[in-house]
C-alpha positions in Angstrom: 114.2 72.3 83.2 116.2 73.6 80.4 116.2 72.2 76.8 119.0 73.2 74.5 117.8 73.9 71.0 119.8 73.0 67.9 122.1 75.7 66.5 120.4 75.4 63.1 117.0 76.2 64.7 118.3 79.4 66.2 120.0 80.4 62.9 116.7 79.8 61.1 114.9 82.2 63.5 117.6 84.8 63.2 117.4 84.8 59.4 115.9 88.0 57.9 114.9 89.2 61.4 115.5 92.7 62.7 115.7 91.4 66.3 118.6 89.4 67.5 118.0 86.5 69.9 119.5 86.9 73.4 118.6 83.4 74.6 116.2 80.6 74.0 115.1 78.0 76.5 112.3 75.7 77.3 110.2 75.5 80.4 108.2 72.5 81.7 104.8 74.2 81.6 102.5 76.2 79.4 102.5 80.0 80.1 99.4 82.0 80.8 101.2 85.3 81.4 104.8 86.6 81.4 106.3 89.9 82.5 109.9 91.2 82.0 111.4 92.8 85.1 111.8 96.6 84.5 115.3 96.8 86.0 116.9 93.3 85.9 117.4 90.3 83.6 114.5 88.5 85.2 111.3 87.1 83.7 108.1 86.5 85.7 105.9 83.6 84.5 102.4 82.5 85.4 101.7 78.9 84.3 98.3 77.7 83.4 98.4 75.5 86.5 98.6 78.6 88.7 102.3 78.4 89.6 104.6 81.4 89.5 108.2 81.2 88.4 111.1 83.7 88.1 113.7 82.9 85.5 117.0 84.6 84.8 116.8 85.2 81.1 120.5 85.2 80.2 121.0 81.7 81.6 117.5 80.3 81.3 117.8 79.4 85.0 114.8 79.3 87.4 115.7 81.2 90.5 112.4 81.3 92.4 109.0 79.6 92.5 105.7 80.1 94.2 103.6 77.0 94.0 99.8 77.1 94.0 98.7 75.8 97.4 95.4 74.3 96.6 94.7 73.2 93.0 91.1 72.3 93.8 90.0 75.7 95.2 89.2 78.4 92.7 89.8 81.1 95.3 93.5 80.2 95.4 94.0 80.8 91.7 96.3 83.7 90.8 94.3 86.1 88.7 96.9 88.8 88.0 100.5 89.7 88.8 102.9 92.6 88.2 106.4 93.8 89.0 107.2 96.7 91.3 108.6 99.7 89.5 112.1 99.0 90.9 112.0 95.3 90.1 112.6 94.2 93.8 109.1 92.9 94.5 106.2 91.3 92.8 102.5 91.5 93.6 100.3 88.5 93.2 96.5 88.9 93.1 94.2 86.0 93.8 90.6 85.1 92.8 89.5 85.6 96.4 90.5 89.3 96.3 93.7 88.9 98.3 96.9 90.6 97.1 100.3 89.3 98.4 103.7 91.0 98.0 106.8 88.8 97.5 110.4 89.8 97.6 112.3 88.1 94.8 115.7 89.9 95.1 117.1 88.0 98.1 116.9 84.5 96.7 118.7 83.0 99.8 115.6 83.5 101.9 112.3 81.8 101.1 109.9 84.1 99.2 107.5 85.4 101.8 104.2 87.2 101.6 103.1 89.9 103.9 102.5 88.9 107.5 99.2 87.4 108.4 98.1 90.6 110.2 99.6 92.9 107.6 97.2 91.7 104.9 94.4 93.2 106.9 95.9 96.7 106.6 94.7 97.2 103.1 91.0 96.8 102.3 90.5 93.4 100.7 88.8 93.1 97.3 85.5 91.3 97.5 85.9 89.9 94.0 88.7 88.4 91.9 91.4 90.9 91.1 91.9 91.2 87.3 94.6 93.8 86.9 97.6 95.4 88.7 100.0 98.3 88.3 102.8 99.3 90.6 104.4 102.7 89.9 106.6 105.3 91.7 105.0 108.6 92.5 106.7 111.8 91.3 108.6 113.8 93.9 106.7 116.7 95.4 108.6 120.0 95.5 108.5 122.5 98.3 106.6 125.0 96.1 103.9 122.5 95.5 103.6 121.8 99.2 103.3 125.5 100.0 100.5 126.0 97.5 98.3 123.2 98.5 96.0 125.4 100.6 94.9 127.1 97.3 93.7 123.9 95.6 90.1 123.3 94.5 89.5 121.0 97.4 88.5 123.8 99.7 90.1 125.8 102.5 89.8 125.8 106.2 86.7 127.1 107.8 86.3 130.9 108.2 84.7 133.8 106.5 86.2 136.5 104.3 89.4 136.7 102.3 91.5 137.4 105.4 89.9 134.7 107.6 92.4 132.5 109.2 95.4 134.7 108.5 98.1 135.2 111.1 100.6 137.9 111.8 103.3 135.3 111.5 104.4 134.2 108.0 103.4 130.7 107.0 105.8 127.9 108.0 106.3 124.9 105.8 106.7 121.8 107.8 109.2 119.1 106.6 107.7 115.8 107.7 110.5 113.3 108.6 110.3 109.9 110.3 112.4 110.4 113.5 111.8 106.9 114.8 115.1 105.4 113.5 117.0 108.2 115.2 115.5 107.5 118.6 115.1 103.7 118.7 117.3 100.7 118.0 116.1 98.2 115.4 114.1 95.3 116.9 115.7 91.9 116.9 114.4 89.1 114.6 112.0 86.8 116.4 111.2 84.0 113.9 108.1 81.9 114.5 109.3 78.7 112.9 109.2 75.8 115.3 112.5 74.8 116.6 114.5 77.5 115.0 113.7 80.7 116.8 115.1 80.3 120.3 118.5 80.3 121.8 119.2 79.8 125.5 118.0 83.3 126.3 115.0 83.1 124.0 116.2 85.5 121.3 118.2 84.5 118.2 121.8 85.0 119.0 122.9 86.3 115.5 119.8 88.4 115.0 119.8 90.8 112.1 117.9 94.0 111.9 114.3 94.0 110.9 113.8 95.7 107.5 111.6 98.7 107.3 108.4 98.1 105.5 108.6 101.5 103.9 112.4 101.6 103.7 112.0 102.9 100.1 111.4 106.5 100.9 110.0 107.2 97.5 106.3 107.0 97.6 104.8 104.3 95.3 101.2 103.2 94.6 99.8 99.8 93.8 96.7 100.1 91.6 94.3 97.1 91.5 90.9 96.5 89.8 88.5 93.6 90.4 85.7 92.0 88.4 83.2 93.8 90.7 84.3 97.1 89.1 86.1 98.4 92.1 89.5 100.1 91.7 91.9 100.5 94.7 95.0 102.6 95.1 97.4 101.4 97.8 100.3 103.4 99.1 103.5 101.2 99.3 101.2 98.3 98.2 100.1 98.0 101.8 97.6 100.7 102.7 94.4 101.6 100.8 94.2 105.4 100.2 91.6 105.5 97.4 88.7 103.4 96.3 86.8 104.0 93.1 83.5 102.3 92.3 82.8 102.1 88.6 79.3 100.9 89.3 78.4 104.6 89.7 79.1 105.2 86.0 75.9 104.4 84.2 77.4 103.4 80.9 79.7 100.7 82.4 77.5 99.1 85.0 77.9 95.7 83.4 81.5 96.2 82.2 84.6 94.2 83.1 87.8 96.0 84.1 90.6 95.0 81.7 93.4 97.3 82.8 94.0 100.3 85.0 96.8 102.7 85.5 97.8 105.8 87.4 99.6 108.5 85.5 103.2 109.2 86.3 102.3 112.5 88.0 99.4 110.7 89.9 96.9 113.3 88.7 94.8 111.0 86.6 93.8 107.4 86.8 92.8 105.6 83.6 90.6 102.5 83.5 90.1 100.3 80.5 86.7 98.5 80.7 84.8 96.3 78.3 81.2 95.4 77.7 79.6 92.8 75.5 76.9 94.5 73.4 76.8 91.4 71.1 77.6 87.8 71.7 81.3 87.0 71.4 82.3 90.6 70.8 83.8 93.3 73.0 83.2 97.1 73.2 85.9 99.1 75.1 85.5 102.0 77.4 88.3 104.4 78.4 87.5 106.2 81.7 89.7 108.9 83.1 89.4 110.0 86.7 90.7 113.1 88.5 93.2 111.9 91.2 95.0 115.2 91.7 94.5 114.8 95.5 97.1 112.0 95.4 99.6 114.4 93.7 98.9 117.4 95.9 99.0 115.4 99.2 101.9 113.2 98.4 104.0 114.3 101.4 101.1 113.9 103.8 100.1 110.5 102.4 103.7 109.4 102.5 104.2 110.5 106.1 100.9 109.0 107.4 101.3 105.8 105.4 104.8 105.2 106.7 103.7 105.6 110.3 100.5 103.5 109.8 102.3 100.7 108.0 105.1 100.7 110.6 102.6 100.7 113.5 100.7 97.9 111.9 103.9 95.9 111.4 104.9 96.5 115.0 101.5 95.1 116.1 102.1 92.1 113.8 105.6 91.7 115.3 104.1 91.7 118.8 101.5 89.1 117.8 104.2 86.9 116.4 106.3 87.2 119.5 103.3 86.4 121.7 102.3 83.4 119.6 105.8 81.9 119.7 106.2 82.6 123.4 102.8 81.1 124.1 103.8 78.0 122.2 107.1 77.7 124.1 105.5 78.1 127.5 102.6 75.8 126.7 105.0 73.0 125.6 107.1 73.2 128.7 104.1 73.4 131.1 102.1 70.6 129.4 105.2 68.3 129.6 105.5 69.0 133.3 101.7 68.7 134.0 101.3 65.5 132.0 104.1 63.9 134.0 102.8 65.0 137.4 99.3 63.9 136.7 100.7 60.4 137.2 100.4 61.0 140.9 96.8 60.0 140.6 97.8 56.6 139.0 100.4 56.1 141.8 97.8 56.8 144.4 95.3 54.3 142.8 98.1 51.7 142.9 98.3 52.2 146.6 94.5 52.0 147.0 94.3 55.5 148.4 92.0 58.3 147.4 93.9 60.7 145.2 93.7 64.4 146.0 94.4 67.5 143.9 98.0 67.6 142.7 98.9 70.8 144.6 97.2 69.5 147.8 99.2 66.3 147.7 102.5 68.2 147.6 101.4 70.9 150.0 100.7 68.2 152.6 104.2 66.9 152.0 105.7 70.4 152.3 103.8 71.1 155.6 103.9 67.8 157.3 107.1 66.4 155.9 105.4 63.0 155.5 104.5 62.0 151.9 101.2 60.2 151.2 101.4 56.7 149.8 100.7 57.9 146.3 103.3 60.7 146.4 105.8 58.3 147.8 105.1 55.8 145.1 105.3 58.6 142.4 108.7 60.0 143.7 110.3 56.6 144.0 108.9 54.7 141.0 107.4 57.1 138.4 109.8 60.1 138.5 113.5 59.7 137.7 116.1 62.3 138.5 117.0 62.8 134.9 113.4 63.4 133.9 113.1 65.9 136.8 116.2 67.7 135.6 114.8 67.9 132.0 111.5 69.4 133.2 113.3 71.9 135.4 115.5 73.0 132.4 112.4 73.2 130.1 110.4 75.4 132.6 113.4 77.6 133.3 114.1 78.2 129.6 110.5 78.9 128.9 110.4 81.5 131.7 113.6 83.0 130.4 112.0 83.2 127.0 109.0 85.1 128.3 111.1 87.5 130.3 113.5 88.1 127.4 110.8 88.5 124.8 108.9 91.0 127.0 112.0 93.0 127.7 113.8 92.9 124.4 111.0 92.5 121.8 107.5 93.4 123.0 108.4 96.3 125.3 110.6 98.1 122.6 108.0 97.5 120.0 105.3 99.1 122.2 107.5 102.0 122.9 108.0 102.6 119.2 104.3 102.2 118.7 103.6 104.9 121.3 106.2 107.2 119.7 104.7 106.9 116.2 101.2 107.4 117.6 102.5 110.5 119.3 104.0 111.7 116.0 100.6 111.2 114.2 98.7 112.8 117.0 100.9 115.9 117.1 100.8 116.4 113.3 97.0 116.0 113.2 96.4 118.4 116.0 98.8 121.2 114.9 98.9 120.9 111.1 95.9 122.0 109.1 97.3 120.4 106.0 95.8 117.0 107.1 92.2 118.1 106.9 91.6 116.0 103.8 93.2 112.8 105.3 90.6 113.0 108.1 92.5 111.2 110.8 90.6 111.9 114.0 92.6 112.7 117.1 90.0 110.9 119.2 90.7 107.6 117.5 94.5 108.1 117.8 94.1 108.8 121.5 91.9 105.6 121.9 94.7 103.5 120.2 97.3 105.2 122.5 95.3 104.3 125.6 94.9 100.7 124.4 98.7 100.5 123.7 99.4 101.7 127.2 97.2 99.0 128.6 99.2 96.4 126.6 102.4 97.9 127.9 101.2 97.6 131.5 100.0 94.1 130.9 103.4 93.2 129.4 105.1 94.5 132.6 102.7 92.3 134.6 103.6 89.3 132.4 107.3 89.8 132.9 106.8 90.2 136.7 104.8 87.0 136.9 107.3 85.2 134.7 110.1 86.1 137.1 108.1 84.9 140.2 107.1 81.7 138.3 110.7 80.9 137.4 111.8 81.4 141.0 109.0 79.3 142.3 109.5 76.4 139.9 113.3 76.4 140.6 112.6 76.1 144.3 110.0 73.4 143.7 112.2 71.3 141.6 115.2 71.6 144.0 112.9 70.6 146.9 111.6 67.6 145.0 115.2 66.5 144.2 116.0 66.6 147.9 112.8 64.7 148.7 113.7 62.0 146.1 117.2 61.6 147.5 116.0 61.3 151.1 113.1 58.9 150.2 115.5 56.7 148.3 118.0 56.7 151.2 118.1 53.8 153.7 118.9 56.1 156.6 115.8 56.9 158.8 117.5 60.1 160.0 117.4 61.6 156.5 113.8 60.6 156.0 112.8 62.5 159.1 114.6 65.6 158.0 112.6 65.8 154.8 111.0 69.1 156.0 114.4 70.7 156.7 114.4 73.6 154.1 114.9 77.3 154.6 112.0 79.7 155.1 112.7 81.5 151.8 112.6 78.2 149.9 109.5 77.2 151.8 107.6 80.3 150.8 108.7 80.0 147.1 107.6 76.3 147.0 104.3 77.1 148.7 103.7 80.0 146.3 104.4 77.7 143.3 102.1 75.0 144.6 99.3 77.5 145.2 99.5 79.6 142.0 101.4 77.7 139.3 101.2 73.9 139.5 97.5 73.7 138.7 96.2 77.2 138.0 99.1 78.2 135.7 98.9 82.0 136.3 101.6 82.6 133.7 99.5 80.8 131.0 96.5 83.0 131.9 98.2 85.9 130.1 98.1 83.9 126.8 94.4 83.0 127.1 91.9 84.9 125.0 89.5 85.8 127.7 87.2 88.8 127.7 87.2 89.3 131.5 90.1 90.0 133.9 91.7 87.2 135.9 93.0 87.7 139.4 96.7 87.9 139.9 97.5 85.8 142.9 100.5 87.8 143.9 98.5 91.0 144.4 95.0 92.1 145.1 94.5 93.7 141.7 93.0 92.1 138.6 95.3 91.4 135.6 94.1 91.5 132.0 95.0 88.8 129.5 97.7 90.0 127.2 96.1 88.3 124.2 92.8 90.0 125.0 94.6 93.4 125.5 96.1 93.0 122.0 92.6 92.2 120.6 91.2 95.4 122.1 94.2 97.3 120.6 93.5 95.8 117.1 89.9 96.8 117.4 90.8 100.4 118.0 93.4 100.3 115.3 91.0 99.3 112.6 89.1 102.5 113.1 92.3 104.5 112.3 93.3 102.7 109.1 89.9 103.0 107.5 89.7 106.8 107.8 92.0 108.0 105.0 90.3 106.0 102.3 86.9 107.3 103.3 88.2 110.8 103.4 90.2 110.9 100.1 87.9 108.8 97.9 85.1 111.4 97.6 87.6 113.9 96.1 88.0 111.6 93.0 85.7 112.4 90.1 85.2 111.2 86.5 86.7 113.5 83.9 85.9 111.8 80.7 84.6 108.7 79.1 85.5 107.4 75.7 83.8 104.5 74.1 83.9 102.8 70.7 80.7 102.0 69.0 79.9 98.3 68.1 82.2 95.4 68.8 85.9 95.8 68.2 87.0 92.1 68.1 85.3 88.7 67.9 87.1 86.8 70.6 86.0 83.4 69.2 87.8 84.1 66.0 91.2 84.9 67.5 93.4 83.0 70.0 93.5 85.8 72.5 91.6 87.7 75.2 90.1 91.2 75.4 92.8 92.3 77.9 95.6 91.4 75.4 93.9 93.6 72.7 93.8 96.7 74.8 96.6 98.8 76.2 97.0 102.2 77.9 100.0 104.5 78.2 99.8 106.6 81.3 103.2 108.3 80.6 102.7 111.8 79.2 104.0 112.1 75.7 104.0 115.7 74.6 101.2 116.4 77.1 99.0 113.5 75.8 98.0 110.1 77.0 97.3 107.2 74.7 95.2 104.1 74.5 95.2 101.3 72.0 92.5 98.9 70.9 92.4 96.0 68.4 89.7 95.9 65.8 87.6 93.4 64.1 89.0 93.8 60.6 88.6 92.2 57.3 91.3 92.0 54.6 92.7 95.4 53.9 90.8 97.1 56.8 92.4 98.8 59.8 93.7 96.5 62.6 94.1 99.0 65.4 92.4 102.1 66.8 94.6 104.6 68.6 93.1 107.2 71.0 94.9 110.3 72.2 93.5 112.2 75.2 94.4 115.4 77.0 92.8 116.9 80.1 93.6 120.5 80.9 92.5 121.8 84.4 90.6 125.0 84.3 91.1 127.9 86.8 87.4 127.9 87.7 87.4 124.2 88.3 86.8 121.2 86.0 88.7 120.1 82.9 88.8 120.9 79.2 89.0 117.6 77.4 90.6 116.8 74.0 90.1 113.5 72.4 91.5 112.4 69.1 91.5 109.0 67.3 93.1 107.4 64.3 92.8 103.9 62.7 95.9 102.0 61.6 96.1 99.7 58.6 99.1 98.0 57.3 100.4 97.1 53.8 100.8 93.4 54.8 97.0 93.2 55.2 96.6 93.3 51.5 98.1 90.4 49.5 98.5 92.6 46.4 100.9 94.8 48.3 103.2 92.0 49.5 104.3 89.0 47.6 105.0 87.1 50.8 101.3 87.0 51.6 100.1 86.1 48.1 98.5 82.7 48.6 95.6 80.7 47.2 94.4 80.0 50.8 92.8 83.1 52.3 93.5 81.9 55.8 97.2 82.1 55.2 97.0 85.8 54.2 95.0 87.1 57.2 96.8 88.9 60.0 95.5 88.3 63.5 96.5 90.6 66.3 97.5 88.4 69.3 98.6 91.0 71.8 99.5 94.7 71.9 101.5 96.9 74.4 103.1 100.3 74.6 106.9 99.9 74.3 108.1 103.5 75.0 107.2 107.1 74.3 107.4 106.5 70.5 106.5 102.9 69.6 103.8 100.4 70.3 104.5 96.7 70.1 102.2 94.3 68.2 102.4 90.6 68.1 100.7 89.5 64.9 99.9 86.0 63.8 100.6 85.4 60.1 98.9 82.3 58.8 98.8 79.1 60.8 102.4 78.7 61.9 104.0 82.2 61.7 104.2 85.3 63.9 105.7 88.7 63.5 106.7 91.3 66.1 106.1 94.9 65.0 107.3 98.2 66.5 104.9 100.8 65.2 105.2 104.6 65.6 102.1 106.1 67.2 103.3 109.8 67.6 103.5 111.3 64.1 100.0 110.3 63.1 97.0 112.4 61.9 94.7 112.1 64.8 91.1 113.3 64.1 89.5 115.3 66.8 86.4 113.7 68.3 83.6 116.0 69.3 82.1 115.7 72.8 78.8 113.9 72.9 75.9 115.5 74.8 74.2 113.0 77.0 71.6 113.0 79.8 73.8 111.0 82.0 76.5 113.6 82.1 75.3 115.1 85.4 75.2 111.8 87.1 78.6 110.6 86.0 80.3 114.0 86.1 82.4 113.4 83.1 82.4 114.3 79.4 81.4 111.6 76.9 83.1 110.9 73.6 81.9 108.3 71.2 84.3 106.9 68.5 82.6 105.2 65.6 84.0 101.8 64.6 83.7 102.9 61.0 84.5 106.3 59.5 87.5 107.2 61.7 90.4 108.8 59.9 92.7 106.0 58.7 96.5 106.2 58.5 99.0 103.7 57.2 100.9 102.3 60.1 104.6 103.0 60.1 106.3 99.8 61.0 109.7 100.9 62.3 110.9 97.4 63.2 109.6 94.1 61.8 110.8 90.8 63.1 109.7 87.4 61.7 109.6 85.0 64.7 109.4 81.8 62.6 107.0 80.3 65.1 103.4 80.5 66.2 103.8 82.8 69.2 101.1 82.8 71.9 102.2 85.7 74.0 104.9 88.3 74.6 106.2 90.9 77.0 108.4 93.9 76.2 110.5 96.1 78.4 111.7 99.5 77.3 114.2 99.8 80.2 116.0 96.7 79.0 115.2 97.2 75.3 114.2 93.6 75.2 111.2 91.4 74.6 110.3 87.8 75.4 108.1 85.5 73.3 106.4 82.3 74.2 105.0 79.7 71.9 102.8 76.6 72.1 105.9 74.4 72.6 106.7 76.0 75.9 109.8 77.8 74.4 110.8 81.2 75.8 112.6 83.4 73.2 114.4 86.5 74.5 114.9 89.2 71.8 117.1 92.3 71.7 114.9 95.1 70.3 117.3 97.9 70.7 117.9 100.2 67.8 120.9 99.5 65.6 123.3 102.0 64.2 121.7 101.9 60.7 118.3 102.5 62.3 119.5 105.6 64.0 121.1 106.9 60.8 117.8 106.3 58.9 115.9 108.2 61.6 118.4 111.0 61.4 117.9 111.3 57.6 114.2 111.3 58.1 114.5 114.1 60.7 116.6 116.2 58.3 114.0 115.7 55.5 111.2 116.8 57.8 113.2 119.8 58.9 113.8 120.8 55.3 110.1 120.4 54.5 109.2 122.7 57.4 111.6 125.3 56.2 110.3 125.2 52.7 
């Protein structure tokens, strides 16, 4: 729903503002959270009702929507969301701990989550997910790969400096996914009822399946929950790290507000908050050492690609089996339901009904139908209905054969190939000692996959015999119906006159398929083997074989997380004494008043916190951290802090804020965020009906060094402790580089450095898109300032 605003209103908002309005439109719901796509002109909105919308900002047009499925259940509430770094996908986190990935680029297809089995690949959060971050990992160079054996994570077993050395020079292995070179893409086999089968069982105009890790650049999805557990997922699908904040003594009762992985993947920063006093919040900045993610990027990428693809292949097989099972069950139940009427036909003739296969076997052997069968063939069964059942059974058998041959069998071959690649690398490459994939578990999965492949061949063989038997049975019945309906006694006597081959096929169908349904036995979830009637061997259920394969597969996907997580340690912890903000006083949340910048700016990382400030006092506290690895192990930590105050906080410095009513002169910070490597963005409420958007420089400030605090808990947490007092921190005047008067009571905002744009939402459900790019006069002013600074340095 779009609402066009009057031109005068837009002109009023543009007046005296440093930000030009790109577009303004209204949406039919209140907004809880909004995020600008990092690469495209798209805005992601989360409504207060729990619905997710994607709008094209330039036109104010909604292009995608994901509705909340169950409004009554709290577990289905979306608790957090984020864009992928390339803007092609979004991640939605739910209160039940589930994280779903949705593709929003291809709007022609319905937005889909991960497959039902793919969600089991990543370890599910036990609590509600409260924050997400999806970033791209830096490329790993060859020199980094060659030097990995010299890291602080330990070397291979052996004694002495020359232990393990070989006469041959070391060989650097380039890990490539060779599967696309050796296998054709699998056909699409959609599971939607009535839309997935052609005459041969496979969609005629099938397109290629997309590769789940087609983006060869490694990326990580970081998530934190209210249970103080942080996960790192490769490609958003596979858990490689788990960090438990409950092990840190000072934040046992804290809530995770935000978390982020640095651009080089060497540090993970967590913003947590505690409540030392009622209605107040105390922030904690935790930095963890995650260098193992950076140093094992190539290995993690290679293993994750294979594990994700294997898991998707298993999900693909499960989907094929489910659809094939449904198709066969429909055809067989239609046939069996109709032929059960033989009992009714026998009761009408006052005869004792026998088993269905016995009745027709007597007819086949003796050539004389019983009274019930005669009544059924002449009065209950019509030739047209018989032809429809024959066509349905025949197409269902063709579907089973085609799916086994064209879908399941190639998928199993690819699975075995990928398992072989993993097994070979694990056995012959010592670089994977930290990933801890056991060759025994890979071999167990390989054996289970071979059992599924053998069972699939058995299913295809039985489907071919079943198809042949049913075709012969229906042809024989058609002959019987014609002869029974004929008035000639000679034709009635020749009812047994069929060839020996047809006789054997009909007898086999009556013995194995009519009642026992040997083909349907492959789709039953039974723990024991069932006997194949065509041979003397026992055949396993294909559904049960897949269940055994899944059980073995779970052992594999849980190993890397357990192996890599112990290598993560706490480097430092920074906390601010006393409460920083009374949340009952301001229309915001603690998460909106904290921000982290994991991008290195001149070797530093930054964090930003709002403060409980009175008139003329600082509004923000900026923290600058640096962690330098030491050759002997550990880190040397540097922490600096500065408090920011602004002239507008004092009515005497600004005539605009001079008012008899003190409430109209107070500035309230609504939300903060890092804009780029130079500015932070602040949404400030001015009075009751006004708001301003500031871009504030956070680089050229006088940060005061904070000394490390000695604590008894250092040995248990493993990190350095820094305490920043709420009062007494060095105060600087905040340099507002850009100041925009929004002329409305803004309730939230999002800003995107890549697009040089911001979006504001207000209480009237308006979305205001702003251009925050620097103008020519701004660049000239900055150039003059730079010349003045250079002259000062020379003097």
